[in-house]
KOLMAR-137451 format. One record per atom (N, C-alpha, C, O, CB): residue number from 1; atom name; residue in one letter; x, y, z. Coordinates in steps of 0.2 Angstrom, whole numbers, always signed. Glycine has a CB too. Layout:
# residues N
(NUM; 'CA'; 'A'; (X; Y; Z))
...
***
This chain:
# residues 117
(1; 'N'; 'M'; (+4; -7; +0))
(1; 'CA'; 'M'; (+0; +0; +1))
(1; 'C'; 'M'; (+6; +7; +0))
(1; 'O'; 'M'; (+11; +7; +1))
(1; 'CB'; 'M'; (-2; +1; +10))
(2; 'N'; 'V'; (+2; +11; -4))
(2; 'CA'; 'V'; (+7; +18; -4))
(2; 'C'; 'V'; (+1; +24; +0))
(2; 'O'; 'V'; (-5; +24; +0))
(2; 'CB'; 'V'; (+10; +20; -14))
(3; 'N'; 'Y'; (+6; +28; +3))
(3; 'CA'; 'Y'; (+2; +33; +7))
(3; 'C'; 'Y'; (+4; +39; +7))
(3; 'O'; 'Y'; (+10; +40; +8))
(3; 'CB'; 'Y'; (+2; +32; +14))
(4; 'N'; 'F'; (+0; +45; +4))
(4; 'CA'; 'F'; (+2; +50; +2))
(4; 'C'; 'F'; (+1; +54; +9))
(4; 'O'; 'F'; (-4; +54; +13))
(4; 'CB'; 'F'; (-2; +52; -4))
(5; 'N'; 'A'; (+6; +57; +10))
(5; 'CA'; 'A'; (+6; +64; +16))
(5; 'C'; 'A'; (+4; +69; +11))
(5; 'O'; 'A'; (+5; +69; +5))
(5; 'CB'; 'A'; (+15; +66; +22))
(6; 'N'; 'I'; (+1; +73; +17))
(6; 'CA'; 'I'; (-4; +82; +14))
(6; 'C'; 'I'; (+0; +85; +21))
(6; 'O'; 'I'; (+0; +83; +26))
(6; 'CB'; 'I'; (-16; +83; +14))
(7; 'N'; 'I'; (+3; +90; +17))
(7; 'CA'; 'I'; (+8; +94; +23))
(7; 'C'; 'I'; (+4; +102; +23))
(7; 'O'; 'I'; (+6; +105; +18))
(7; 'CB'; 'I'; (+18; +94; +19))
(8; 'N'; 'I'; (+0; +104; +27))
(8; 'CA'; 'I'; (-2; +109; +29))
(8; 'C'; 'I'; (+1; +115; +32))
(8; 'O'; 'I'; (+2; +115; +38))
(8; 'CB'; 'I'; (-4; +108; +32))
(9; 'N'; 'D'; (+3; +120; +27))
(9; 'CA'; 'D'; (+7; +125; +31))
(9; 'C'; 'D'; (+1; +129; +35))
(9; 'O'; 'D'; (-1; +134; +33))
(9; 'CB'; 'D'; (+10; +130; +25))
(10; 'N'; 'L'; (+0; +127; +42))
(10; 'CA'; 'L'; (-6; +130; +47))
(10; 'C'; 'L'; (-4; +137; +49))
(10; 'O'; 'L'; (-8; +141; +51))
(10; 'CB'; 'L'; (-7; +126; +54))
(11; 'N'; 'S'; (+2; +138; +48))
(11; 'CA'; 'S'; (+4; +146; +50))
(11; 'C'; 'S'; (-1; +151; +45))
(11; 'O'; 'S'; (-3; +155; +49))
(11; 'CB'; 'S'; (+13; +148; +48))
(12; 'N'; 'I'; (-3; +151; +39))
(12; 'CA'; 'I'; (-9; +153; +36))
(12; 'C'; 'I'; (-15; +155; +41))
(12; 'O'; 'I'; (-17; +161; +41))
(12; 'CB'; 'I'; (-11; +148; +31))
(13; 'N'; 'F'; (-16; +152; +44))
(13; 'CA'; 'F'; (-21; +151; +49))
(13; 'C'; 'F'; (-21; +156; +55))
(13; 'O'; 'F'; (-25; +160; +57))
(13; 'CB'; 'F'; (-21; +143; +51))
(14; 'N'; 'A'; (-15; +153; +57))
(14; 'CA'; 'A'; (-13; +159; +63))
(14; 'C'; 'A'; (-17; +166; +64))
(14; 'O'; 'A'; (-21; +168; +69))
(14; 'CB'; 'A'; (-5; +161; +61))
(15; 'N'; 'K'; (-17; +169; +59))
(15; 'CA'; 'K'; (-20; +176; +60))
(15; 'C'; 'K'; (-28; +176; +56))
(15; 'O'; 'K'; (-32; +180; +58))
(15; 'CB'; 'K'; (-13; +183; +56))
(16; 'N'; 'K'; (-29; +172; +51))
(16; 'CA'; 'K'; (-36; +172; +49))
(16; 'C'; 'K'; (-38; +166; +49))
(16; 'O'; 'K'; (-35; +161; +50))
(16; 'CB'; 'K'; (-38; +176; +43))
(17; 'N'; 'S'; (-45; +166; +48))
(17; 'CA'; 'S'; (-48; +159; +49))
(17; 'C'; 'S'; (-51; +157; +40))
(17; 'O'; 'S'; (-51; +161; +35))
(17; 'CB'; 'S'; (-58; +160; +56))
(18; 'N'; 'I'; (-52; +150; +40))
(18; 'CA'; 'I'; (-51; +148; +31))
(18; 'C'; 'I'; (-57; +152; +29))
(18; 'O'; 'I'; (-57; +153; +23))
(18; 'CB'; 'I'; (-53; +138; +29))
(19; 'N'; 'F'; (-61; +154; +32))
(19; 'CA'; 'F'; (-68; +158; +30))
(19; 'C'; 'F'; (-66; +166; +28))
(19; 'O'; 'F'; (-67; +169; +23))
(19; 'CB'; 'F'; (-75; +158; +37))
(20; 'N'; 'E'; (-62; +169; +33))
(20; 'CA'; 'E'; (-59; +174; +32))
(20; 'C'; 'E'; (-53; +176; +25))
(20; 'O'; 'E'; (-52; +181; +23))
(20; 'CB'; 'E'; (-56; +175; +39))
(21; 'N'; 'I'; (-50; +169; +22))
(21; 'CA'; 'I'; (-45; +169; +19))
(21; 'C'; 'I'; (-51; +169; +11))
(21; 'O'; 'I'; (-50; +173; +6))
(21; 'CB'; 'I'; (-41; +162; +22))
(22; 'N'; 'M'; (-56; +164; +12))
(22; 'CA'; 'M'; (-57; +163; +5))
(22; 'C'; 'M'; (-62; +169; +4))
(22; 'O'; 'M'; (-63; +171; -2))
(22; 'CB'; 'M'; (-61; +154; +4))
(23; 'N'; 'Y'; (-66; +173; +10))
(23; 'CA'; 'Y'; (-69; +181; +8))
(23; 'C'; 'Y'; (-65; +184; +5))
(23; 'O'; 'Y'; (-67; +187; +0))
(23; 'CB'; 'Y'; (-71; +185; +14))
(24; 'N'; 'S'; (-58; +185; +8))
(24; 'CA'; 'S'; (-55; +190; +7))
(24; 'C'; 'S'; (-52; +189; -2))
(24; 'O'; 'S'; (-51; +193; -6))
(24; 'CB'; 'S'; (-49; +190; +13))
(25; 'N'; 'E'; (-51; +182; -3))
(25; 'CA'; 'E'; (-49; +180; -10))
(25; 'C'; 'E'; (-54; +182; -14))
(25; 'O'; 'E'; (-53; +182; -20))
(25; 'CB'; 'E'; (-46; +173; -12))
(26; 'N'; 'L'; (-60; +182; -13))
(26; 'CA'; 'L'; (-66; +182; -18))
(26; 'C'; 'L'; (-67; +190; -18))
(26; 'O'; 'L'; (-71; +193; -22))
(26; 'CB'; 'L'; (-73; +176; -16))
(27; 'N'; 'Y'; (-65; +194; -14))
(27; 'CA'; 'Y'; (-68; +201; -14))
(27; 'C'; 'Y'; (-60; +206; -18))
(27; 'O'; 'Y'; (-59; +212; -18))
(27; 'CB'; 'Y'; (-71; +204; -3))
(28; 'N'; 'E'; (-55; +201; -20))
(28; 'CA'; 'E'; (-50; +204; -21))
(28; 'C'; 'E'; (-51; +202; -29))
(28; 'O'; 'E'; (-47; +205; -34))
(28; 'CB'; 'E'; (-43; +201; -17))
(29; 'N'; 'K'; (-55; +199; -30))
(29; 'CA'; 'K'; (-56; +196; -38))
(29; 'C'; 'K'; (-61; +202; -42))
(29; 'O'; 'K'; (-67; +203; -39))
(29; 'CB'; 'K'; (-61; +188; -39))
(30; 'N'; 'S'; (-59; +205; -47))
(30; 'CA'; 'S'; (-63; +210; -51))
(30; 'C'; 'S'; (-71; +204; -54))
(30; 'O'; 'S'; (-71; +198; -55))
(30; 'CB'; 'S'; (-57; +214; -59))
(31; 'N'; 'G'; (-76; +210; -54))
(31; 'CA'; 'G'; (-83; +207; -57))
(31; 'C'; 'G'; (-81; +203; -64))
(31; 'O'; 'G'; (-84; +198; -65))
(31; 'CB'; 'G'; (-89; +213; -59))
(32; 'N'; 'S'; (-75; +206; -69))
(32; 'CA'; 'S'; (-73; +202; -75))
(32; 'C'; 'S'; (-72; +195; -74))
(32; 'O'; 'S'; (-73; +190; -77))
(32; 'CB'; 'S'; (-68; +204; -78))
(33; 'N'; 'D'; (-67; +196; -67))
(33; 'CA'; 'D'; (-63; +186; -65))
(33; 'C'; 'D'; (-70; +184; -63))
(33; 'O'; 'D'; (-72; +179; -66))
(33; 'CB'; 'D'; (-56; +185; -57))
(34; 'N'; 'I'; (-75; +185; -58))
(34; 'CA'; 'I'; (-78; +182; -57))
(34; 'C'; 'I'; (-83; +178; -64))
(34; 'O'; 'I'; (-84; +172; -65))
(34; 'CB'; 'I'; (-81; +185; -52))
(35; 'N'; 'I'; (-85; +182; -66))
(35; 'CA'; 'I'; (-89; +183; -73))
(35; 'C'; 'I'; (-83; +176; -76))
(35; 'O'; 'I'; (-85; +171; -74))
(35; 'CB'; 'I'; (-90; +192; -78))
(36; 'N'; 'R'; (-78; +176; -79))
(36; 'CA'; 'R'; (-75; +173; -81))
(36; 'C'; 'R'; (-75; +166; -79))
(36; 'O'; 'R'; (-75; +160; -82))
(36; 'CB'; 'R'; (-70; +175; -82))
(37; 'N'; 'E'; (-74; +167; -72))
(37; 'CA'; 'E'; (-74; +158; -70))
(37; 'C'; 'E'; (-79; +155; -68))
(37; 'O'; 'E'; (-79; +149; -67))
(37; 'CB'; 'E'; (-70; +155; -65))
(38; 'N'; 'L'; (-86; +159; -68))
(38; 'CA'; 'L'; (-93; +156; -69))
(38; 'C'; 'L'; (-93; +154; -76))
(38; 'O'; 'L'; (-98; +150; -77))
(38; 'CB'; 'L'; (-99; +161; -68))
(39; 'N'; 'G'; (-90; +156; -82))
(39; 'CA'; 'G'; (-91; +155; -89))
(39; 'C'; 'G'; (-88; +149; -89))
(39; 'O'; 'G'; (-91; +144; -92))
(39; 'CB'; 'G'; (-88; +161; -94))
(40; 'N'; 'K'; (-82; +147; -85))
(40; 'CA'; 'K'; (-78; +139; -85))
(40; 'C'; 'K'; (-84; +134; -81))
(40; 'O'; 'K'; (-86; +129; -84))
(40; 'CB'; 'K'; (-71; +139; -80))
(41; 'N'; 'K'; (-84; +137; -76))
(41; 'CA'; 'K'; (-89; +131; -71))
(41; 'C'; 'K'; (-96; +128; -76))
(41; 'O'; 'K'; (-98; +123; -77))
(41; 'CB'; 'K'; (-93; +136; -61))
(42; 'N'; 'Y'; (-99; +135; -80))
(42; 'CA'; 'Y'; (-103; +133; -84))
(42; 'C'; 'Y'; (-102; +128; -88))
(42; 'O'; 'Y'; (-106; +124; -88))
(42; 'CB'; 'Y'; (-103; +137; -87))
(43; 'N'; 'S'; (-97; +127; -93))
(43; 'CA'; 'S'; (-94; +123; -97))
(43; 'C'; 'S'; (-93; +117; -95))
(43; 'O'; 'S'; (-95; +113; -99))
(43; 'CB'; 'S'; (-88; +124; -98))
(44; 'N'; 'D'; (-91; +117; -89))
(44; 'CA'; 'D'; (-90; +110; -84))
(44; 'C'; 'D'; (-96; +106; -82))
(44; 'O'; 'D'; (-95; +100; -81))
(44; 'CB'; 'D'; (-87; +111; -77))
(45; 'N'; 'Y'; (-101; +109; -82))
(45; 'CA'; 'Y'; (-108; +108; -80))
(45; 'C'; 'Y'; (-113; +107; -86))
(45; 'O'; 'Y'; (-118; +102; -86))
(45; 'CB'; 'Y'; (-110; +115; -75))
(46; 'N'; 'R'; (-111; +111; -91))
(46; 'CA'; 'R'; (-114; +110; -99))
(46; 'C'; 'R'; (-111; +102; -100))
(46; 'O'; 'R'; (-115; +98; -101))
(46; 'CB'; 'R'; (-110; +116; -105))
(47; 'N'; 'K'; (-104; +100; -100))
(47; 'CA'; 'K'; (-103; +95; -103))
(47; 'C'; 'K'; (-104; +88; -98))
(47; 'O'; 'K'; (-106; +82; -101))
(47; 'CB'; 'K'; (-96; +95; -105))
(48; 'N'; 'R'; (-104; +88; -92))
(48; 'CA'; 'R'; (-106; +84; -87))
(48; 'C'; 'R'; (-113; +82; -87))
(48; 'O'; 'R'; (-116; +76; -85))
(48; 'CB'; 'R'; (-106; +86; -82))
(49; 'N'; 'M'; (-116; +88; -90))
(49; 'CA'; 'M'; (-125; +86; -91))
(49; 'C'; 'M'; (-128; +83; -98))
(49; 'O'; 'M'; (-134; +82; -99))
(49; 'CB'; 'M'; (-129; +93; -90))
(50; 'N'; 'G'; (-121; +82; -103))
(50; 'CA'; 'G'; (-122; +78; -108))
(50; 'C'; 'G'; (-124; +85; -113))
(50; 'O'; 'G'; (-125; +82; -119))
(50; 'CB'; 'G'; (-128; +72; -106))
(51; 'N'; 'Y'; (-124; +91; -114))
(51; 'CA'; 'Y'; (-127; +95; -119))
(51; 'C'; 'Y'; (-121; +98; -123))
(51; 'O'; 'Y'; (-115; +98; -121))
(51; 'CB'; 'Y'; (-133; +102; -115))
(52; 'N'; 'T'; (-122; +99; -129))
(52; 'CA'; 'T'; (-117; +103; -133))
(52; 'C'; 'T'; (-120; +110; -135))
(52; 'O'; 'T'; (-126; +112; -135))
(52; 'CB'; 'T'; (-116; +99; -138))
(53; 'N'; 'Q'; (-115; +114; -136))
(53; 'CA'; 'Q'; (-116; +122; -135))
(53; 'C'; 'Q'; (-123; +122; -142))
(53; 'O'; 'Q'; (-128; +125; -141))
(53; 'CB'; 'Q'; (-107; +128; -137))
(54; 'N'; 'K'; (-124; +119; -146))
(54; 'CA'; 'K'; (-128; +119; -152))
(54; 'C'; 'K'; (-134; +117; -147))
(54; 'O'; 'K'; (-140; +120; -148))
(54; 'CB'; 'K'; (-125; +114; -158))
(55; 'N'; 'E'; (-134; +113; -143))
(55; 'CA'; 'E'; (-141; +110; -140))
(55; 'C'; 'E'; (-144; +115; -133))
(55; 'O'; 'E'; (-150; +116; -131))
(55; 'CB'; 'E'; (-141; +101; -137))
(56; 'N'; 'V'; (-138; +118; -131))
(56; 'CA'; 'V'; (-138; +124; -126))
(56; 'C'; 'V'; (-144; +130; -130))
(56; 'O'; 'V'; (-149; +131; -129))
(56; 'CB'; 'V'; (-130; +128; -126))
(57; 'N'; 'S'; (-139; +132; -136))
(57; 'CA'; 'S'; (-141; +138; -141))
(57; 'C'; 'S'; (-149; +137; -142))
(57; 'O'; 'S'; (-153; +141; -141))
(57; 'CB'; 'S'; (-136; +137; -150))
(58; 'N'; 'E'; (-151; +131; -144))
(58; 'CA'; 'E'; (-156; +129; -146))
(58; 'C'; 'E'; (-162; +130; -140))
(58; 'O'; 'E'; (-168; +133; -140))
(58; 'CB'; 'E'; (-155; +122; -149))
(59; 'N'; 'K'; (-158; +127; -135))
(59; 'CA'; 'K'; (-165; +126; -129))
(59; 'C'; 'K'; (-164; +136; -126))
(59; 'O'; 'K'; (-169; +136; -122))
(59; 'CB'; 'K'; (-161; +118; -121))
(60; 'N'; 'S'; (-161; +141; -126))
(60; 'CA'; 'S'; (-158; +145; -123))
(60; 'C'; 'S'; (-162; +150; -127))
(60; 'O'; 'S'; (-165; +154; -124))
(60; 'CB'; 'S'; (-152; +145; -124))
(61; 'N'; 'G'; (-162; +150; -134))
(61; 'CA'; 'G'; (-162; +156; -140))
(61; 'C'; 'G'; (-155; +161; -139))
(61; 'O'; 'G'; (-155; +166; -143))
(61; 'CB'; 'G'; (-170; +160; -138))
(62; 'N'; 'L'; (-150; +159; -134))
(62; 'CA'; 'L'; (-144; +163; -136))
(62; 'C'; 'L'; (-140; +159; -142))
(62; 'O'; 'L'; (-142; +153; -143))
(62; 'CB'; 'L'; (-139; +164; -129))
(63; 'N'; 'S'; (-136; +162; -146))
(63; 'CA'; 'S'; (-132; +159; -149))
(63; 'C'; 'S'; (-127; +156; -147))
(63; 'O'; 'S'; (-126; +155; -141))
(63; 'CB'; 'S'; (-129; +163; -152))
(64; 'N'; 'V'; (-123; +153; -151))
(64; 'CA'; 'V'; (-119; +148; -152))
(64; 'C'; 'V'; (-111; +152; -148))
(64; 'O'; 'V'; (-107; +150; -144))
(64; 'CB'; 'V'; (-118; +145; -161))
(65; 'N'; 'F'; (-111; +157; -150))
(65; 'CA'; 'F'; (-105; +163; -150))
(65; 'C'; 'F'; (-105; +165; -144))
(65; 'O'; 'F'; (-100; +164; -141))
(65; 'CB'; 'F'; (-107; +171; -154))
(66; 'N'; 'T'; (-112; +167; -140))
(66; 'CA'; 'T'; (-111; +170; -133))
(66; 'C'; 'T'; (-112; +165; -130))
(66; 'O'; 'T'; (-110; +165; -124))
(66; 'CB'; 'T'; (-116; +174; -131))
(67; 'N'; 'I'; (-114; +157; -133))
(67; 'CA'; 'I'; (-111; +153; -126))
(67; 'C'; 'I'; (-103; +152; -125))
(67; 'O'; 'I'; (-100; +153; -120))
(67; 'CB'; 'I'; (-114; +146; -127))
(68; 'N'; 'S'; (-102; +151; -134))
(68; 'CA'; 'S'; (-95; +148; -134))
(68; 'C'; 'S'; (-89; +156; -130))
(68; 'O'; 'S'; (-84; +156; -126))
(68; 'CB'; 'S'; (-93; +146; -145))
(69; 'N'; 'S'; (-92; +160; -132))
(69; 'CA'; 'S'; (-88; +167; -128))
(69; 'C'; 'S'; (-87; +167; -120))
(69; 'O'; 'S'; (-83; +170; -117))
(69; 'CB'; 'S'; (-92; +174; -129))
(70; 'N'; 'F'; (-93; +165; -118))
(70; 'CA'; 'F'; (-94; +165; -110))
(70; 'C'; 'F'; (-91; +160; -106))
(70; 'O'; 'F'; (-88; +161; -101))
(70; 'CB'; 'F'; (-100; +164; -107))
(71; 'N'; 'E'; (-92; +153; -110))
(71; 'CA'; 'E'; (-88; +148; -107))
(71; 'C'; 'E'; (-79; +147; -107))
(71; 'O'; 'E'; (-76; +144; -103))
(71; 'CB'; 'E'; (-90; +143; -111))
(72; 'N'; 'N'; (-77; +151; -113))
(72; 'CA'; 'N'; (-71; +151; -116))
(72; 'C'; 'N'; (-69; +159; -112))
(72; 'O'; 'N'; (-65; +162; -116))
(72; 'CB'; 'N'; (-71; +150; -125))
(73; 'N'; 'E'; (-71; +161; -108))
(73; 'CA'; 'E'; (-68; +168; -103))
(73; 'C'; 'E'; (-68; +174; -107))
(73; 'O'; 'E'; (-66; +179; -105))
(73; 'CB'; 'E'; (-60; +167; -101))
(74; 'N'; 'S'; (-70; +174; -112))
(74; 'CA'; 'S'; (-68; +179; -119))
(74; 'C'; 'S'; (-74; +184; -117))
(74; 'O'; 'S'; (-73; +190; -119))
(74; 'CB'; 'S'; (-69; +174; -130))
(75; 'N'; 'S'; (-79; +184; -113))
(75; 'CA'; 'S'; (-85; +187; -114))
(75; 'C'; 'S'; (-86; +188; -105))
(75; 'O'; 'S'; (-85; +183; -101))
(75; 'CB'; 'S'; (-92; +183; -118))
(76; 'N'; 'T'; (-87; +194; -104))
(76; 'CA'; 'T'; (-86; +197; -96))
(76; 'C'; 'T'; (-92; +201; -96))
(76; 'O'; 'T'; (-93; +204; -91))
(76; 'CB'; 'T'; (-78; +201; -95))
(77; 'N'; 'G'; (-96; +200; -101))
(77; 'CA'; 'G'; (-102; +205; -102))
(77; 'C'; 'G'; (-111; +199; -102))
(77; 'O'; 'G'; (-116; +200; -105))
(77; 'CB'; 'G'; (-101; +210; -112))
(78; 'N'; 'I'; (-109; +194; -99))
(78; 'CA'; 'I'; (-116; +191; -101))
(78; 'C'; 'I'; (-122; +194; -95))
(78; 'O'; 'I'; (-121; +194; -88))
(78; 'CB'; 'I'; (-115; +181; -102))
(79; 'N'; 'T'; (-128; +195; -97))
(79; 'CA'; 'T'; (-130; +199; -93))
(79; 'C'; 'T'; (-135; +190; -89))
(79; 'O'; 'T'; (-135; +185; -91))
(79; 'CB'; 'T'; (-134; +207; -97))
(80; 'N'; 'L'; (-140; +193; -83))
(80; 'CA'; 'L'; (-141; +188; -77))
(80; 'C'; 'L'; (-147; +185; -81))
(80; 'O'; 'L'; (-148; +179; -81))
(80; 'CB'; 'L'; (-144; +191; -69))
(81; 'N'; 'A'; (-150; +190; -85))
(81; 'CA'; 'A'; (-158; +185; -89))
(81; 'C'; 'A'; (-154; +180; -93))
(81; 'O'; 'A'; (-155; +174; -92))
(81; 'CB'; 'A'; (-163; +191; -96))
(82; 'N'; 'S'; (-150; +183; -96))
(82; 'CA'; 'S'; (-143; +176; -101))
(82; 'C'; 'S'; (-143; +170; -98))
(82; 'O'; 'S'; (-145; +164; -100))
(82; 'CB'; 'S'; (-134; +177; -101))
(83; 'N'; 'F'; (-139; +172; -92))
(83; 'CA'; 'F'; (-138; +167; -88))
(83; 'C'; 'F'; (-142; +163; -85))
(83; 'O'; 'F'; (-140; +157; -83))
(83; 'CB'; 'F'; (-136; +170; -84))
(84; 'N'; 'I'; (-148; +165; -84))
(84; 'CA'; 'I'; (-154; +161; -81))
(84; 'C'; 'I'; (-157; +157; -86))
(84; 'O'; 'I'; (-159; +152; -84))
(84; 'CB'; 'I'; (-159; +165; -78))
(85; 'N'; 'K'; (-156; +159; -93))
(85; 'CA'; 'K'; (-157; +155; -99))
(85; 'C'; 'K'; (-152; +150; -101))
(85; 'O'; 'K'; (-154; +144; -103))
(85; 'CB'; 'K'; (-158; +158; -104))
(86; 'N'; 'L'; (-147; +151; -100))
(86; 'CA'; 'L'; (-141; +146; -98))
(86; 'C'; 'L'; (-141; +137; -93))
(86; 'O'; 'L'; (-141; +131; -95))
(86; 'CB'; 'L'; (-137; +152; -94))
(87; 'N'; 'L'; (-143; +142; -87))
(87; 'CA'; 'L'; (-144; +137; -82))
(87; 'C'; 'L'; (-152; +132; -84))
(87; 'O'; 'L'; (-152; +126; -82))
(87; 'CB'; 'L'; (-144; +141; -74))
(88; 'N'; 'R'; (-158; +136; -87))
(88; 'CA'; 'R'; (-163; +132; -88))
(88; 'C'; 'R'; (-161; +126; -94))
(88; 'O'; 'R'; (-162; +120; -94))
(88; 'CB'; 'R'; (-169; +138; -91))
(89; 'N'; 'A'; (-158; +129; -97))
(89; 'CA'; 'A'; (-157; +125; -106))
(89; 'C'; 'A'; (-154; +119; -104))
(89; 'O'; 'A'; (-155; +113; -107))
(89; 'CB'; 'A'; (-150; +130; -111))
(90; 'N'; 'I'; (-148; +119; -97))
(90; 'CA'; 'I'; (-145; +112; -93))
(90; 'C'; 'I'; (-149; +109; -89))
(90; 'O'; 'I'; (-146; +104; -87))
(90; 'CB'; 'I'; (-140; +113; -89))
(91; 'N'; 'D'; (-156; +111; -88))
(91; 'CA'; 'D'; (-160; +110; -82))
(91; 'C'; 'D'; (-156; +110; -77))
(91; 'O'; 'D'; (-155; +104; -75))
(91; 'CB'; 'D'; (-164; +106; -83))
(92; 'N'; 'N'; (-153; +114; -73))
(92; 'CA'; 'N'; (-150; +116; -68))
(92; 'C'; 'N'; (-152; +124; -65))
(92; 'O'; 'N'; (-148; +128; -62))
(92; 'CB'; 'N'; (-143; +115; -71))
(93; 'N'; 'L'; (-159; +125; -65))
(93; 'CA'; 'L'; (-160; +130; -66))
(93; 'C'; 'L'; (-159; +133; -56))
(93; 'O'; 'L'; (-157; +139; -54))
(93; 'CB'; 'L'; (-168; +130; -70))
(94; 'N'; 'E'; (-161; +127; -53))
(94; 'CA'; 'E'; (-162; +129; -46))
(94; 'C'; 'E'; (-153; +129; -42))
(94; 'O'; 'E'; (-153; +129; -36))
(94; 'CB'; 'E'; (-167; +122; -43))
(95; 'N'; 'E'; (-147; +130; -47))
(95; 'CA'; 'E'; (-142; +132; -42))
(95; 'C'; 'E'; (-144; +140; -42))
(95; 'O'; 'E'; (-142; +143; -37))
(95; 'CB'; 'E'; (-135; +130; -44))
(96; 'N'; 'I'; (-147; +143; -46))
(96; 'CA'; 'I'; (-148; +151; -46))
(96; 'C'; 'I'; (-151; +152; -38))
(96; 'O'; 'I'; (-150; +157; -35))
(96; 'CB'; 'I'; (-156; +154; -53))
(97; 'N'; 'E'; (-153; +146; -35))
(97; 'CA'; 'E'; (-154; +149; -27))
(97; 'C'; 'E'; (-148; +152; -24))
(97; 'O'; 'E'; (-147; +157; -21))
(97; 'CB'; 'E'; (-158; +143; -21))
(98; 'N'; 'K'; (-143; +147; -25))
(98; 'CA'; 'K'; (-136; +148; -22))
(98; 'C'; 'K'; (-133; +153; -22))
(98; 'O'; 'K'; (-127; +153; -19))
(98; 'CB'; 'K'; (-131; +145; -23))
(99; 'N'; 'L'; (-136; +160; -26))
(99; 'CA'; 'L'; (-132; +164; -29))
(99; 'C'; 'L'; (-135; +169; -21))
(99; 'O'; 'L'; (-131; +173; -18))
(99; 'CB'; 'L'; (-135; +166; -37))
(100; 'N'; 'L'; (-141; +168; -19))
(100; 'CA'; 'L'; (-143; +172; -14))
(100; 'C'; 'L'; (-149; +168; -11))
(100; 'O'; 'L'; (-155; +169; -12))
(100; 'CB'; 'L'; (-145; +179; -16))
(101; 'N'; 'P'; (-147; +164; -7))
(101; 'CA'; 'P'; (-149; +160; -2))
(101; 'C'; 'P'; (-155; +163; +2))
(101; 'O'; 'P'; (-155; +169; +4))
(101; 'CB'; 'P'; (-144; +158; +2))
(102; 'N'; 'E'; (-160; +159; +4))
(102; 'CA'; 'E'; (-166; +162; +9))
(102; 'C'; 'E'; (-162; +165; +15))
(102; 'O'; 'E'; (-158; +161; +16))
(102; 'CB'; 'E'; (-172; +157; +12))
(103; 'N'; 'L'; (-163; +170; +19))
(103; 'CA'; 'L'; (-160; +172; +23))
(103; 'C'; 'L'; (-165; +168; +30))
(103; 'O'; 'L'; (-171; +167; +29))
(103; 'CB'; 'L'; (-158; +180; +22))
(104; 'N'; 'P'; (-160; +167; +37))
(104; 'CA'; 'P'; (-166; +164; +40))
(104; 'C'; 'P'; (-170; +170; +45))
(104; 'O'; 'P'; (-167; +176; +45))
(104; 'CB'; 'P'; (-163; +158; +45))
(105; 'N'; 'E'; (-174; +170; +49))
(105; 'CA'; 'E'; (-177; +174; +52))
(105; 'C'; 'E'; (-172; +179; +58))
(105; 'O'; 'E'; (-168; +176; +62))
(105; 'CB'; 'E'; (-182; +169; +55))
(106; 'N'; 'S'; (-173; +184; +58))
(106; 'CA'; 'S'; (-168; +187; +62))
(106; 'C'; 'S'; (-168; +186; +68))
(106; 'O'; 'S'; (-174; +185; +71))
(106; 'CB'; 'S'; (-167; +192; +62))
(107; 'N'; 'P'; (-162; +187; +72))
(107; 'CA'; 'P'; (-164; +186; +81))
(107; 'C'; 'P'; (-170; +190; +85))
(107; 'O'; 'P'; (-173; +188; +89))
(107; 'CB'; 'P'; (-158; +189; +85))
(108; 'N'; 'R'; (-171; +195; +82))
(108; 'CA'; 'R'; (-174; +201; +83))
(108; 'C'; 'R'; (-183; +199; +83))
(108; 'O'; 'R'; (-187; +199; +87))
(108; 'CB'; 'R'; (-172; +208; +78))
(109; 'N'; 'A'; (-182; +196; +76))
(109; 'CA'; 'A'; (-190; +194; +74))
(109; 'C'; 'A'; (-190; +188; +80))
(109; 'O'; 'A'; (-195; +188; +84))
(109; 'CB'; 'A'; (-191; +192; +64))
(110; 'N'; 'L'; (-186; +183; +80))
(110; 'CA'; 'L'; (-187; +177; +85))
(110; 'C'; 'L'; (-189; +178; +91))
(110; 'O'; 'L'; (-192; +174; +94))
(110; 'CB'; 'L'; (-183; +174; +85))
(111; 'N'; 'F'; (-187; +185; +94))
(111; 'CA'; 'F'; (-187; +185; +100))
(111; 'C'; 'F'; (-193; +189; +101))
(111; 'O'; 'F'; (-195; +188; +107))
(111; 'CB'; 'F'; (-181; +188; +102))
(112; 'N'; 'K'; (-195; +193; +97))
(112; 'CA'; 'K'; (-205; +195; +97))
(112; 'C'; 'K'; (-209; +189; +98))
(112; 'O'; 'K'; (-214; +188; +101))
(112; 'CB'; 'K'; (-208; +198; +89))
(113; 'N'; 'K'; (-206; +186; +95))
(113; 'CA'; 'K'; (-212; +181; +93))
(113; 'C'; 'K'; (-214; +177; +98))
(113; 'O'; 'K'; (-219; +175; +99))
(113; 'CB'; 'K'; (-210; +177; +88))
(114; 'N'; 'Q'; (-206; +176; +104))
(114; 'CA'; 'Q'; (-209; +174; +107))
(114; 'C'; 'Q'; (-210; +175; +115))
(114; 'O'; 'Q'; (-211; +171; +120))
(114; 'CB'; 'Q'; (-209; +171; +105))
(115; 'N'; 'I'; (-210; +184; +114))
(115; 'CA'; 'I'; (-214; +188; +117))
(115; 'C'; 'I'; (-221; +188; +117))
(115; 'O'; 'I'; (-225; +189; +122))
(115; 'CB'; 'I'; (-212; +193; +116))
(116; 'N'; 'K'; (-223; +187; +111))
(116; 'CA'; 'K'; (-232; +187; +110))
(116; 'C'; 'K'; (-235; +179; +112))
(116; 'O'; 'K'; (-241; +178; +113))
(116; 'CB'; 'K'; (-235; +188; +101))
(117; 'N'; 'K'; (-231; +176; +113))
(117; 'CA'; 'K'; (-234; +170; +114))
(117; 'C'; 'K'; (-236; +169; +123))
(117; 'O'; 'K'; (-239; +164; +125))
(117; 'CB'; 'K'; (-228; +163; +110))
***
C-alpha cells in the first residue's frame, strides 16, 4: 500500500480563519474575473450534463457564439437574464438559489415572536 502525506502550512491560519481567507480572496477578484470563472464552471456543468453548445443554443435562444464566448472566458458582459436561460437550458436552474439563499429569520424577529406567545 502506498500512503500519501498532505502537509498543510498551518501558519496561514494563525491570523485568519479559512472563511476570512476565502472571503478576502473572493473580494479581491474583479467582476470580470468572477464572470470568467462562472463561464468555466458553466462549461464543466454543461459537458457533464451531456449537452453541446448547439443544443444549449437551441434550448436557450442564445447564439452559439454567446455561449462559446462565455465559456471560453472571452466575454465578461453576460446578463443575468442570459445566465438564467443558460442554467434552464441544462436543466440546472435550481442552482440560481445559491446566489442569494433565503435568509434565516433574524434573532430580533424570533425574540418578538417569543414575547407574543
